[in-house]
TILUMGU-220994 format. One record per residue: y, x, z of N, C-alpha, C in turn; residue in one letter. Coordinates in steps of 0.02 Angstrom, whole numbers, padded with zeros to 5 digits, always signed. Layout:
YXZYXZYXZA...
# end
This chain:
-00066+00036-00014-00001-00001+00001+00069+00049-00011X+00095+00045-00045+00164+00065-00061+00216+00051-00007X+00254+00100+00031+00300+00089+00066+00383+00059+00043X+00363+00039-00031+00438+00028-00039+00433-00023-00093X+00479-00050-00110+00483-00100-00159+00549-00089-00210X+00567-00133-00240+00590-00101-00304+00688-00123-00285X+00683-00153-00230+00767-00147-00196+00770-00076-00159X+00717-00050-00147+00702+00025-00103+00757+00060-00147X+00706+00063-00218+00718+00112-00256+00786+00094-00294X+00802+00028-00308+00865+00030-00343+00929+00055-00263X+00919+00047-00222+00969+00061-00149+00969+00159-00167X+00930+00164-00168+00898+00270-00169+00934+00281-00236X+00918+00245-00280+00938+00275-00343+01043+00261-00326X+01054+00214-00323+01136+00224-00333+01151+00272-00288X+01118+00282-00228+01150+00333-00185+01144+00396-00221X+01099+00424-00259+01074+00495-00273+01117+00487-00347X+01157+00465-00373+01185+00450-00430+01260+00459-00397X+01284+00440-00346+01344+00441-00320+01341+00504-00301X+01298+00535-00273+01322+00612-00246+01309+00657-00325X+01262+00634-00358+01246+00680-00419+01333+00669-00446X+01364+00619-00468+01424+00605-00504+01478+00653-00471X+01468+00655-00386+01509+00695-00367+01519+00765-00371X+01460+00779-00381+01460+00863-00403+01473+00885-00457X+01485+00844-00520+01496+00848-00593+01444+00830-00634X+01408+00812-00607+01322+00805-00667+01344+00744-00711X+01324+00755-00771+01342+00704-00842+01286+00665-00876X+01256+00629-00858+01190+00621-00872+01174+00546-00896X+01128+00556-00967+01125+00480-00970+01078+00442-00955X+01087+00380-00949+01076+00319-00898+00994+00308-00897X+00951+00298-00843+00886+00327-00837+00853+00258-00821X+00813+00237-00862+00758+00177-00847+00691+00212-00827X+00684+00182-00761+00626+00208-00717+00573+00128-00744X+00494+00162-00741+00458+00104-00752+00386+00135-00700X+00368+00086-00660+00340+00087-00645+00253+00069-00666X+00216+00125-00613+00143+00114-00689+00089+00164-00615X+00019+00145-00637-00030+00167-00581-00062+00227-00623X-00103+00265-00597-00103+00343-00615-00164+00340-00662X-00177+00276-00669-00208+00245-00744-00184+00264-00817X-00102+00215-00804-00069+00200-00857-00021+00280-00849X-00025+00322-00809+00028+00384-00789-00028+00437-00835X-00088+00436-00835-00131+00471-00894-00134+00461-00953X-00124+00401-00951-00093+00346-01019-00032+00413-01059X+00010+00388-01013+00077+00423-01063+00078+00499-01051X+00061+00527-01013+00038+00597-01013+00007+00612-01097X-00049+00577-01098-00078+00595-01172-00040+00585-01208X+00022+00522-01209+00046+00519-01285+00110+00567-01269X+00121+00594-01216+00191+00620-01221+00265+00596-01197X+00239+00539-01179+00287+00498-01110+00315+00447-01176X+00299+00438-01251+00312+00388-01270+00285+00327-01274X+00340+00265-01266+00317+00225-01254+00293+00192-01322X+00338+00222-01372+00289+00207-01441+00271+00276-01485X+00189+00274-01500+00184+00316-01524+00114+00334-01569X+00116+00355-01627+00043+00345-01670-00012+00365-01631X-00057+00334-01657-00121+00358-01620-00160+00394-01656X-00208+00434-01632-00237+00490-01660-00298+00519-01593X-00354+00519-01640-00398+00534-01570-00390+00603-01534X-00347+00654-01538-00326+00681-01510-00301+00658-01434X-00273+00603-01429-00242+00591-01391-00289+00577-01336X-00320+00546-01376-00380+00516-01335-00424+00559-01293X-00437+00605-01340-00486+00660-01291-00445+00695-01237X-00377+00702-01263-00319+00724-01183-00334+00664-01140X-00347+00612-01132-00342+00580-01072-00411+00575-01045X-00444+00563-01096-00517+00590-01065-00533+00644-01022X-00500+00708-01039-00517+00782-01006-00476+00756-00948X-00390+00740-00947-00347+00740-00888-00403+00682-00843X-00416+00642-00883-00452+00550-00824-00512+00608-00776X-00533+00659-00810-00615+00672-00778-00589+00735-00724X-00564+00759-00763-00536+00828-00708-00488+00788-00653X-00456+00739-00664-00414+00697-00594-00468+00690-00550X-00518+00635-00570-00550+00606-00534-00597+00646-00493X-00617+00719-00546-00659+00759-00488-00624+00813-00440X-00550+00801-00422-00514+00820-00395-00495+00884-00410X-00508+00915-00481-00486+00974-00505-00413+00983-00526X-00368+00937-00512-00313+00943-00550-00275+00870-00523X-00195+00873-00508-00159+00826-00476-00124+00785-00544X-00085+00750-00533-00051+00720-00574+00041+00739-00579X+00084+00732-00625+00132+00769-00628+00182+00715-00583X+00228+00745-00526+00265+00688-00486+00308+00652-00535X+00345+00668-00615+00364+00603-00642+00340+00647-00718X+00366+00609-00764+00365+00595-00838+00434+00580-00840X+00453+00601-00895+00525+00577-00915+00545+00619-00965X+00566+00558-01034+00576+00592-01099+00638+00573-01110X+00666+00607-01165+00729+00661-01177+00744+00583-01255X+00797+00520-01218+00822+00487-01249+00874+00449-01230X+00918+00395-01252+00961+00396-01215+00969+00313-01234X+00947+00278-01191+00918+00290-01117+00870+00344-01095X+00860+00375-01064+00797+00413-01028+00747+00367-01007X+00697+00382-01007+00649+00343-00974+00601+00384-00941X+00594+00333-00878+00549+00408-00835+00502+00365-00789X+00459+00387-00772+00385+00349-00781+00363+00374-00692X+00368+00330-00633+00361+00333-00571+00292+00304-00538X+00254+00351-00527+00199+00333-00497+00180+00271-00436X+00169+00212-00447+00176+00179-00391+00117+00203-00316X+00085+00233-00347+00066+00285-00286+00097+00305-00223X+00161+00330-00273+00189+00371-00216+00214+00346-00170X+00236+00392-00121+00276+00360-00054+00342+00374-00069X+00364+00334-00013+00466+00316-00062+00492+00376-00049X+00462+00425+00005+00514+00484+00006+00489+00521-00070X+00440+00512-00108+00420+00562-00168+00462+00526-00213X+00480+00468-00227+00493+00419-00279+00582+00456-00273X+00600+00469-00194+00686+00482-00194+00676+00561-00221X+00643+00587-00226+00643+00665-00228+00648+00651-00318X+00588+00622-00340+00582+00611-00415+00648+00584-00453X+00672+00549-00424+00709+00499-00451+00804+00554-00459X+00810+00593-00394+00845+00640-00392+00833+00703-00442X+00776+00709-00458+00739+00762-00511+00764+00730-00581X+00746+00686-00587+00762+00653-00670+00843+00656-00688X+00887+00655-00619+00957+00667-00642+00959+00748-00667X+00942+00761-00643+00950+00836-00650+00922+00873-00735X+00870+00816-00739+00853+00849-00814+00878+00798-00864X+00906+00727-00844+00923+00685-00898+00997+00728-00906X+01028+00763-00845+01096+00814-00852+01071+00857-00902X+01044+00888-00912+01018+00948-00937+00998+00933-01021X+00968+00863-01029+00958+00848-01082+01021+00831-01121X+01051+00797-01106+01133+00775-01104+01186+00840-01142X+01175+00895-01117+01234+00959-01095+01202+01011-01131X+01115+01024-01138+01096+01100-01168+01114+01102-01229X+01140+01129-01260+01159+01141-01335+01064+01135-01373X+01028+01161-01329+00975+01163-01379+00956+01077-01411X+00963+01026-01377+00958+00969-01367+01016+00934-01436X+01070+00964-01434+01120+00932-01482+01088+00895-01528X+01053+00921-01572+01021+00880-01631+00941+00851-01618X+00917+00833-01563+00869+00781-01551+00891+00724-01556X+00944+00674-01577+00974+00627-01587+00917+00572-01545X+00956+00589-01494+00931+00550-01443+00941+00497-01438X+00979+00453-01455+01003+00389-01468+00940+00343-01500X+00905+00387-01554+00858+00339-01613+00797+00359-01601X+00792+00426-01518+00724+00424-01509+00652+00359-01515X+00672+00320-01481+00617+00280-01495+00620+00248-01543X+00654+00211-01567+00654+00169-01644+00628+00231-01694X+00649+00288-01710+00616+00334-01731+00517+00327-01722X+00514+00325-01668+00447+00341-01642+00392+00263-01670X+00430+00244-01651+00418+00149-01654+00385+00140-01752X+00458+00157-01779+00438+00158-01864+00405+00210-01884X+00373+00276-01867+00346+00325-01879+00280+00313-01868X+00264+00251-01789+00194+00231-01800+00184+00175-01853X+00228+00129-01854+00232+00075-01901+00203+00111-01990X+00236+00162-02010+00211+00195-02053+00145+00210-02058X+00128+00265-02006+00055+00286-01990+00003+00225-02011X+00027+00175-01965-00033+00125-01979-00050+00097-02037X+00057+00094-02078+00030+00064-02142-00029+00111-02197X-00027+00158-02203-00065+00181-02221-00148+00193-02199X-00162+00187-02130-00219+00189-02100-00255+00117-02142X-00193+00087-02126-00231+00001-02167-00233-00032-02258X-00199+00033-02270-00197+00025-02348-00286+00048-02374X-00294-00001-02416-00394+00010-02421-00386+00072-02499X-00354+00089-02502-00340+00154-02546-00355+00226-02522X-00316+00222-02459-00306+00264-02404-00364+00292-02349X-00339+00226-02293-00398+00211-02260-00381+00288-02197X-00403+00265-02121-00423+00295-02075-00416+00380-02084X-00481+00404-02122-00512+00473-02135-00478+00497-02129X-00423+00497-02192-00393+00515-02251-00319+00547-02197X-00302+00493-02190-00241+00477-02122-00254+00541-02073X-00308+00513-02044-00340+00584-01985-00322+00650-01997X-00355+00650-02056-00393+00708-02096-00308+00751-02102X-00259+00704-02138-00194+00757-02143-00156+00783-02060X-00178+00691-02008-00145+00729-01957-00168+00781-01911X-00233+00795-01937-00269+00837-01905-00245+00922-01930X-00228+00936-01987-00209+00984-02010-00144+00994-02012X-00081+00926-02004-00016+00942-01983-00035+00963-01912X-00055+00948-01854-00035+00943-01793-00081+01030-01778X-00116+01075-01834-00103+01139-01817-00071+01174-01844X-00007+01158-01895+00051+01184-01880+00124+01143-01859X+00108+01116-01812+00143+01058-01786+00211+01113-01748X+00196+01183-01732+00261+01205-01698+00280+01269-01734X+00256+01253-01821+00291+01321-01854+00331+01269-01914X+00391+01248-01863+00458+01257-01900+00504+01296-01853X+00581+01271-01874+00615+01362-01835+00636+01342-01770X+00641+01398-01735+00647+01398-01626+00708+01375-01630X+00763+01365-01673+00821+01326-01671+00836+01277-01705X+00813+01223-01687+00835+01149-01736+00877+01138-01746X+00914+01121-01801+00973+01094-01819+00989+01025-01859X+01038+01006-01879+01024+00923-01916+01011+00939-02009X+00952+00902-02002+00949+00920-02074+00994+00927-02139X+01054+00887-02117+01107+00899-02141+01114+00974-02179X+01150+01009-02090+01173+01073-02095+01108+01123-02142X+01042+01113-02129+01002+01147-02163+00996+01140-02242X+01016+01085-02271+01020+01073-02333+01082+01095-02355X+01125+01111-02337+01200+01143-02334+01194+01206-02356X+01146+01218-02294+01150+01307-02297+01115+01327-02355X+01034+01296-02366+01001+01304-02435+01050+01290-02495X+01092+01243-02506+01123+01249-02542+01182+01307-02578X+01200+01325-02506+01256+01376-02517+01206+01455-02520X+01129+01458-02508+01101+01503-02541+01076+01510-02599X+01058+01452-02650+01067+01444-02693+01123+01454-02758X+01178+01408-02730+01253+01448-02765+01262+01533-02773X+01236+01537-02709+01252+01621-02699+01191+01638-02765X+01138+01642-02761+01091+01657-02801+01112+01677-02872X+01138+01612-02894+01152+01580-02955+01201+01625-03003X+01251+01629-02940+01315+01684-02961+01287+01757-02967X+01239+01757-02926+01202+01814-02934+01163+01842-02998X+01116+01769-03034+01070+01786-03104+01122+01789-03143X+01203+01742-03135+01236+01748-03190+01269+01810-03207X+01280+01843-03167+01316+01915-03180+01286+01949-03178X+01203+01948-03182+01152+02015-03191+01119+02040-03125X+01184+02032-03086+01146+02056-03013+01067+02049-03003X+01041+01983-03025+00970+01974-02992+00941+01950-03060X+00868+01983-03055+00844+01950-03110+00805+01869-03120X+00786+01864-03193+00775+01777-03169+00694+01780-03143X+00664+01818-03153+00610+01809-03074+00630+01815-03016X+00654+01868-03019+00711+01855-02947+00731+01798-02882X+00752+01767-02976+00793+01696-02959+00749+01646-02939X+00704+01648-02981+00639+01592-02975+00594+01583-02927X+00586+01652-02880+00551+01691-02821+00552+01615-02784X+00501+01593-02757+00501+01532-02700+00445+01558-02650X+00473+01573-02584+00539+01540-02565+00605+01608-02564X+00663+01597-02573+00713+01652-02602+00735+01687-02542X+00723+01680-02495+00717+01719-02406+00656+01679-02361X+00622+01734-02310+00581+01706-02274+00599+01634-02252X+00559+01569-02251+00554+01516-02233+00515+01516-02161X+00532+01478-02122+00494+01490-02053+00466+01411-02036X+00514+01370-02075+00501+01281-02066+00436+01289-02133X+00343+01308-02101+00304+01308-02149+00286+01215-02156X+00286+01177-02100+00276+01113-02127+00324+01089-02184X+00398+01091-02175+00449+01084-02210+00427+01097-02279X+00439+01160-02293+00392+01194-02362+00344+01161-02359X+00293+01150-02354+00234+01129-02383+00267+01058-02392X+00272+01033-02355+00312+00958-02378+00336+00930-02443X+00373+00984-02455+00421+00996-02522+00392+01017-02568X+00351+01067-02549+00348+01115-02630+00247+01116-02630X+00195+01082-02611+00147+01073-02642+00153+01019-02668X+00102+01063-02740+00120+01021-02805+00057+00929-02802X+00036+00950-02772-00028+00909-02786-00057+00865-02719X+00014+00849-02660+00012+00812-02618+00050+00748-02627X+00008+00686-02596+00045+00620-02617+00103+00609-02564X+00137+00550-02598+00180+00527-02557+00171+00521-02494X+00109+00478-02479+00102+00464-02395+00076+00526-02370X+00064+00565-02386+00053+00646-02352+00104+00660-02340X+00151+00675-02378+00224+00709-02364+00255+00662-02320X+00256+00612-02306+00275+00560-02255+00242+00583-02199X+00184+00591-02173+00143+00606-02133+00158+00660-02102X+00178+00709-02154+00201+00764-02117+00263+00775-02105X+00315+00738-02129+00374+00728-02108+00380+00684-02049X+00339+00642-02031+00345+00619-01947+00335+00679-01895X+00271+00711-01902+00253+00779-01867+00315+00818-01880X+00340+00834-01914+00394+00882-01919+00456+00862-01870X+00461+00813-01862+00516+00764-01840+00514+00748-01778X+00448+00758-01762+00409+00755-01694+00401+00845-01665X+00386+00881-01705+00420+00936-01672+00487+00962-01656X+00531+00966-01728+00591+00968-01717+00611+00936-01626X+00620+00889-01638+00596+00845-01539+00579+00897-01475X+00514+00909-01495+00487+00939-01433+00502+01021-01442X+00518+01040-01500+00553+01119-01484+00605+01141-01432X+00655+01100-01421+00686+01126-01373+00684+01110-01304X+00631+01079-01288+00585+01082-01240+00544+01147-01211X+00509+01161-01278+00475+01209-01255+00531+01273-01242X+00569+01273-01279+00622+01339-01288+00664+01342-01216X+00648+01282-01155+00699+01301-01115+00656+01264-01059X+00595+01254-01052+00553+01255-01004+00576+01254-00917X+00596+01330-00915+00606+01361-00851+00672+01338-00839X+00724+01334-00876+00792+01308-00876+00789+01251-00848X+00745+01214-00878+00759+01120-00889+00735+01106-00821X+00657+01126-00791+00622+01137-00740+00659+01140-00656X+00700+01207-00678+00743+01253-00634+00807+01202-00609X+00833+01171-00659+00919+01149-00652+00878+01072-00630X+00835+01050-00623+00804+00981-00614+00793+01011-00522X+00757+01058-00508+00738+01077-00440+00787+01067-00389X+00846+01123-00441+00917+01147-00404+00944+01096-00389X+00945+01020-00413+00986+00946-00420+00957+00926-00375X+00897+00936-00366+00857+00867-00330+00876+00902-00246X+00854+00960-00234+00858+01011-00181+00934+00978-00133X+00965+00996-00192+01052+00992-00176+01053+00925-00149X+01047+00865-00202+01046+00803-00165+01016+00774-00111X+00956+00795-00121+00918+00769-00046+00938+00794+00006X+00983+00837+00022+00995+00875+00075+01058+00852+00079X+01089+00798+00033+01146+00758+00055+01148+00673+00062X+01058+00661+00068+01061+00605+00066+01065+00559+00143X+01058+00610+00177+01070+00593+00244+00970+00551+00240X+00949+00587+00243+00840+00549+00222+00839+00534+00305X+00800+00477+00318+00779+00478+00380+00747+00542+00403X+00724+00528+00471+00703+00587+00512+00645+00620+00481X+00587+00546+00477+00531+00549+00468+00508+00573+00398X+00561+00575+00331+00546+00599+00275+00578+00690+00256X+00599+00703+00327+00608+00769+00318+00550+00826+00292X+00500+00831+00334+00465+00868+00336+00422+00849+00262X+00409+00778+00236+00377+00770+00176+00413+00795+00104X+00464+00781+00114+00523+00826+00068+00518+00881+00051X+00531+00917+00112+00536+00994+00096+00447+01015+00081X+00383+00996+00095+00323+01002+00079+00313+00981-00004X+00328+00925+00006+00338+00901-00082+00369+00951-00139X+00419+00963-00110+00464+01024-00147+00424+01084-00138X+00409+01117-00107+00391+01178-00089+00322+01196-00122X+00276+01137-00146+00215+01122-00177+00239+01144-00252X+00303+01098-00284+00340+01111-00339+00367+01180-00352X+00384+01215-00305+00418+01280-00310+00397+01318-00309X+00309+01336-00271+00294+01380-00244+00272+01432-00306X+00263+01502-00305+00262+01551-00345+00175+01518-00378X+00168+01563-00418+00080+01547-00433+00059+01617-00441X+00014+01642-00418-00036+01699-00427-00053+01705-00495X-00020+01771-00513-00065+01800-00574-00027+01770-00630X+00042+01707-00637+00070+01675-00694+00142+01657-00654X+00190+01640-00708+00225+01627-00687+00251+01538-00700X+00275+01527-00639+00284+01449-00607+00379+01443-00640X+00383+01413-00685+00442+01396-00721+00480+01342-00689X+00451+01312-00628+00497+01287-00578+00541+01318-00534X+00479+01385-00523+00492+01412-00457+00553+01484-00485X+00522+01498-00551+00575+01540-00601+00663+01521-00605X+00643+01450-00633+00723+01406-00646+00753+01408-00575X+00710+01374-00519+00752+01359-00465+00787+01416-00421X+00747+01478-00432+00758+01535-00406+00830+01556-00436X+00823+01564-00496+00882+01607-00524+00948+01555-00529X+00933+01481-00523+00997+01432-00515+01022+01470-00455X+00975+01459-00415+01002+01470-00325+01046+01559-00316X+01023+01580-00364+01045+01667-00359+01129+01660-00422X+01106+01628-00459+01176+01598-00477+01240+01573-00464X+01218+01540-00400+01283+01505-00375+01284+01565-00323X+01236+01606-00284+01256+01647-00231+01310+01701-00279X+01300+01709-00331+01337+01781-00362+01411+01771-00389X+01382+01713-00425+01450+01696-00507+01475+01621-00453X+01438+01591-00426+01467+01501-00410+01455+01466-00444X+01480+01394-00435+01415+01338-00456+01449+01338-00531X+01515+01359-00564+01554+01347-00635+01492+01395-00684X+01459+01449-00650+01419+01481-00692+01358+01461-00710X+01345+01403-00658+01258+01362-00664+01279+01327-00709X+01345+01278-00728+01364+01238-00759+01358+01277-00854X+01380+01346-00849+01391+01360-00906+01311+01378-00933X+01291+01398-00895+01211+01437-00910+01186+01372-00939X+01212+01311-00911+01153+01246-00922+01167+01220-00990X+01247+01222-01006+01261+01205-01079+01247+01267-01121X+01231+01321-01124+01238+01370-01179+01160+01429-01183X+01133+01412-01135+01070+01480-01128+01009+01406-01161X+00961+01442-01170+00886+01435-01171+00849+01492-01139X+00790+01486-01124+00746+01517-01056+00763+01592-01078X+00739+01603-01164+00761+01695-01147+00805+01717-01143X+00866+01706-01179+00924+01702-01153+00928+01692-01096X+00925+01657-01025+00952+01629-00986+00902+01675-00935X+00871+01709-00935+00807+01758-00891+00864+01852-00917X+00853+01855-00999+00895+01909-00996+00957+01920-00974X+00996+01861-00978+01078+01878-00953+01071+01879-00864X+01036+01841-00829+01042+01835-00749+00982+01861-00722X+00921+01878-00742+00856+01889-00703+00879+01992-00706X+00894+01998-00626+00909+02070-00608+00846+02114-00577X+00877+02185-00550+00792+02223-00537+00785+02199-00482X+00826+02189-00445+00844+02156-00374+00814+02086-00379X+00802+02048-00415+00774+01979-00425+00683+02007-00449X+00670+02053-00478+00595+02053-00497+00571+02100-00444X+00604+02131-00389+00581+02180-00344+00565+02103-00280X+00624+02049-00278+00608+02001-00241+00570+01954-00267X+00531+01930-00312+00490+01904-00336+00415+01918-00344X+00426+02020-00340+00392+02026-00340+00317+02028-00416X+00380+02050-00478+00329+02043-00513+00301+02090-00557X+00250+02095-00607+00201+02156-00607+00183+02104-00681X+00158+02169-00728+00117+02149-00770+00051+02191-00753X-00002+02170-00804-00056+02176-00810-00111+02164-00851X-00154+02195-00872-00202+02199-00917-00276+02166-00909X-00284+02102-00927-00343+02063-00887-00398+02074-00949X-00432+02144-00931-00490+02137-00976-00556+02126-00931X-00605+02116-00969-00659+02081-00979-00686+02114-00884X-00693+02161-00872-00727+02184-00814-00683+02182-00758X-00609+02195-00763-00556+02208-00726-00516+02205-00740X-00442+02175-00687-00396+02172-00700-00342+02246-00681X-00324+02273-00722-00255+02342-00703-00206+02301-00722X-00174+02332-00679-00098+02330-00652-00081+02394-00680X-00023+02379-00730+00018+02414-00783+00085+02442-00786X+00109+02392-00731+00174+02398-00716+00187+02372-00659X+00252+02405-00592+00285+02359-00537+00358+02360-00560X+00386+02296-00523+00462+02289-00523+00515+02326-00490X+00488+02409-00507+00515+02467-00451+00571+02487-00504X+00622+02531-00483+00640+02559-00525+00654+02570-00602X+00592+02616-00608+00556+02618-00653+00533+02589-00692X+00493+02508-00662+00448+02484-00710+00499+02392-00724X+00552+02393-00698+00551+02317-00690+00582+02312-00755X+00592+02359-00797+00642+02330-00874+00580+02297-00907X+00514+02337-00906+00469+02356-00923+00423+02261-00918X+00420+02261-00860+00425+02196-00847+00452+02138-00858X+00507+02152-00850+00542+02115-00883+00545+02100-00943X+00532+02120-00991+00536+02121-01068+00441+02085-01085X+00402+02108-01037+00335+02071-01036+00355+02008-01023X+00394+01956-00987+00392+01906-00946+00442+01864-01036X+00495+01892-01070+00531+01873-01117+00470+01865-01157X+00412+01895-01183+00377+01872-01216+00344+01815-01207X+00346+01802-01159+00296+01759-01138+00333+01689-01123X+00394+01669-01110+00430+01635-01120+00462+01592-01163X+00479+01535-01158+00536+01491-01197+00507+01482-01286X+00425+01493-01286+00400+01467-01348+00363+01536-01382X+00392+01584-01329+00387+01659-01364+00298+01669-01375X+00266+01633-01328+00198+01637-01358+00158+01620-01421X+00214+01581-01457+00183+01545-01512+00212+01595-01575X+00162+01629-01602+00157+01662-01648+00217+01652-01712X+00245+01709-01731+00302+01678-01779+00262+01701-01850X+00281+01643-01899+00246+01683-01962+00305+01617-02026X+00287+01655-02061+00344+01646-02113+00315+01658-02178X+00343+01585-02219+00308+01576-02297+00354+01648-02332X+00310+01687-02353+00356+01752-02383+00349+01733-02478X+00287+01700-02508+00302+01691-02577+00244+01650-02577X+00246+01630-02657+00206+01582-02685+00188+01611-02753X+00133+01656-02762+00115+01696-02812+00045+01644-02853X+00072+01611-02921+00024+01573-02942-00004+01525-02919X+00030+01492-02882-00008+01432-02821-00031+01450-02752X-00034+01527-02743-00050+01530-02690+00004+01540-02639X-00009+01509-02573+00034+01509-02513+00021+01590-02498X+00068+01634-02467+00068+01690-02451+00114+01681-02384X+00084+01690-02319+00109+01694-02264+00099+01766-02233X+00171+01783-02198+00172+01838-02160+00174+01811-02083X+00138+01846-02041+00152+01860-01961+00176+01905-01943X+00238+01911-01910+00288+01956-01875+00251+01963-01801X+00214+02029-01833+00189+02047-01760+00224+02084-01728X+00230+02069-01645+00270+02114-01598+00246+02165-01574X+00191+02207-01603+00195+02270-01578+00129+02262-01527X+00123+02203-01497+00085+02205-01428+00022+02163-01445X+00023+02107-01471-00031+02042-01471-00041+02021-01537X-00102+02049-01546-00140+02030-01601-00168+01944-01603X-00173+01918-01644-00165+01845-01671-00259+01833-01643X-00267+01783-01620-00342+01787-01606-00367+01747-01692X-00417+01790-01711-00427+01788-01800-00479+01711-01790X-00518+01704-01742-00544+01642-01748-00522+01571-01769X-00468+01580-01717-00405+01529-01717-00373+01520-01792X-00352+01581-01791-00272+01593-01848-00339+01575-01915X-00399+01586-01922-00451+01557-01976-00445+01492-01985X-00445+01436-01953-00441+01403-01934-00398+01348-01947X-00353+01375-01923-00270+01353-01948-00256+01358-02014X-00283+01400-02059-00265+01443-02117-00301+01377-02187X-00375+01377-02133-00420+01329-02179-00368+01253-02173X-00352+01234-02116-00301+01178-02105-00234+01180-02146X-00229+01217-02174-00149+01242-02207-00168+01229-02285X-00229+01265-02309-00248+01243-02376-00283+01174-02374X-00293+01125-02329-00298+01060-02344-00234+01022-02364X-00179+01041-02334-00114+01024-02322-00079+01051-02404X-00099+01121-02417-00059+01144-02465-00118+01127-02548X-00177+01128-02546-00215+01107-02584-00231+01153-02628X-00234+01215-02612-00254+01293-02663-00250+01332-02614X-00267+01409-02638-00285+01444-02566-00212+01490-02546X-00236+01492-02465-00171+01512-02437-00201+01596-02411X-00155+01625-02410-00166+01704-02373-00118+01710-02318X-00160+01751-02264-00101+01750-02193-00096+01845-02196X-00061+01875-02176-00054+01959-02182-00029+01948-02113X-00055+01995-02078-00060+02006-02018-00082+02067-01989X-00069+02100-01929-00104+02163-01911-00127+02156-01832X-00195+02177-01846-00256+02179-01801-00272+02252-01783X-00257+02260-01723-00273+02329-01696-00247+02402-01723X-00198+02378-01750-00132+02409-01769-00136+02420-01846X-00177+02397-01867-00189+02407-01948-00185+02320-01991X-00165+02320-02059-00162+02265-02104-00211+02240-02107X-00226+02152-02098-00277+02118-02102-00260+02050-02136X-00294+02039-02184-00286+01992-02212-00335+01910-02189X-00303+01866-02177-00349+01811-02166-00333+01769-02231X
# end
């Protein structure tokens, strides 16, 4: 039995919003929906979207999470919020009131971040839900079309999902992208006319490295049908929507924790809520052994920024940074030492610590961290050339991490299904060129 009703949530939300407004936060309105744990699992599987196209992978995700939760192997998130205007947040009915209060304060921080961080400027928060609803209808129409059917549709979605995050790391307005491409083509046309560029150079596809692999395939695959191009564009649009969340995970969670902690200290909570609140907060921001907890690092750094530079600097960081620039700018040697950061090699037989955050090693440890956050664990791959309809991709090797060949081979197979011709990927394996 819950110790709260909707009137309680409304009253506490009003108090939270009053404090947040007084501190200068500016967020999208938030619509809260209550759900049981079963519904929460479903929302998690569908990325929190109230309307989302169906696919077997979401059902698989639901079943895995359900079994893990029921076996006590994992818990459920305290909250789930999507970047839309208004934001939609899900509250589990089983949560006690003190936790719901923390979650609502946390969500205000998230919503403020969505609205003000420049990485989210082009996610079109006002149209998220209608876009997802329209995408679902379009995909369903292809499934119900006797000339297409569910198997063909799922095959395209399977392949597009394999490439879903091979899009630009810094999404922009489609209009801006088209304008830049037109400017490039005009520039090359001038070079062609002046003799500075040959006909073959002018006709090269693409003219420069193209990191929007999904967009390139959707535009240039000659044998692709219109409905296939539409599905690719749907998944590409969704990737553009989620990429800023990947790029700002540490900042976003840190900002939300930073503000729920401040707000709850000003709420004049009942005495019996103090210890449960601190327990819930500490569970969220505790360090993880052998890995980096983004809640912990983000919360720590925003507190350090306020301590060293004042709250105005915190708001500036919220506005202009993503995870990589944020950590590069604000993580100091003192912080690395205080956080007890180290790097290690996880070998099959033993774990070897390679560097510790001391006077000599902290920069190396910081660089290792930078390579793992903000989507930097996603390989950077670009379209280099199209040679007689063969799509040639290049992997930007970082000098340390090789591709997992078995995984890369499967992705190339999916890419061939979309391109409908041969695809090659050039990479580095064990410091030597390797072609897949």
